[in-house]
N, C-alpha and C positions, 0 to 999 in steps of 0.2 A: 493388540495391546500386549505388552510384555507382562509376565507374571513373576518377575524376578525380584521385585521390591516387596519386602516383608514388613508387616506391622509386628512389633514385639512389645507385649504388654505385661503388666504385673511385675515390673522390674523393681528390685530393691533400690531405694533412693540413693544409696551410695555407689551404685554401679557406674563405672567409667566406660567410655566408648571402647577403650582397649580391651576391657574385660569381655564385652559383648563380641567384639571382633574375634577374640581368641576362641570363644565358644562356638561361633559359626564357622570358623576356618576349618574345623574338623570335618565339615560336610561340603566344602568347595571353596572356590575363590570369592572372597569378599571384596566388592567394589567400593562400598561406602557404608559408614555407620553414623547415625545421628540420634543422640538422645535428646528428647525435647525438654527444654528447661523453662521455668517461669521467668518472664521478662524482668520482673521487679526484684525477685529474690535470688535468681540464678540457680535455684534448687530444681533438681530433676522432678518431672511430673509423673515419673514411673512408667514411661513408655518411650518407644523410639522406633527407628526404621533401619533395616539392614537391606542393602541391595547386593544380591548375589551375582555371580558371573553368568548364570544361565537359569532358565525356567526350571530345568531338571534339578539343579543344585538347590534352588529355592524349595522345590517340592520335597527334596530329601531333608532339608532343615525342618520343614513343618512336621514330617513324619517322625523325626528323631527328637525334636526339641519341644514341641507343643505339649504342655502339661508336665514337663520334666522340672525337677528341682534345680533352681539356680540361686545359690546363696540363701536358701531357706524359703524361697517362694516358687510357686508353680508358674512357669512361663506360659504366656499366651502367644502363639506364633501362627500367623495366617497371612494370606496375600493382602497387601495394602490396598485399600479402596481409594479411588480418586476423591479428592476433597470436593465437596459440594460447593457451588457458588454461594458466596456470602449474601445474606439477606439484610445486612446492616446498611441501610441507606437512609438519607434524610430528604424530606421534601421541602 
C-alpha cells in the first residue's frame, strides 16, 4: 500500500486548495489536493487530503509541516488511513 496520501488537519476554515498546494509543493510534487466541505453549507470542515508524488516526498512533508503554523493554526499532517466500511445499514 502506498503512503503518499496525507491527511491534513486543523486547517483554518478559509484555506483554499491552492493555498494548501503551495505549502506542500515546497517538499515535492503534489498530485492532488482536496479540502473536505460540508455538503449542506459548502463550508470547509477544517481538514483535507494531499497526495504527493512519492512516499519519500510524503514523509518529508510530515517531517517539515506537522505541527507547523499555517495561517495561525498548527497543522496536523500524517499518512491518511483507509476509510472504514460504513455501518449505516437498515434491516
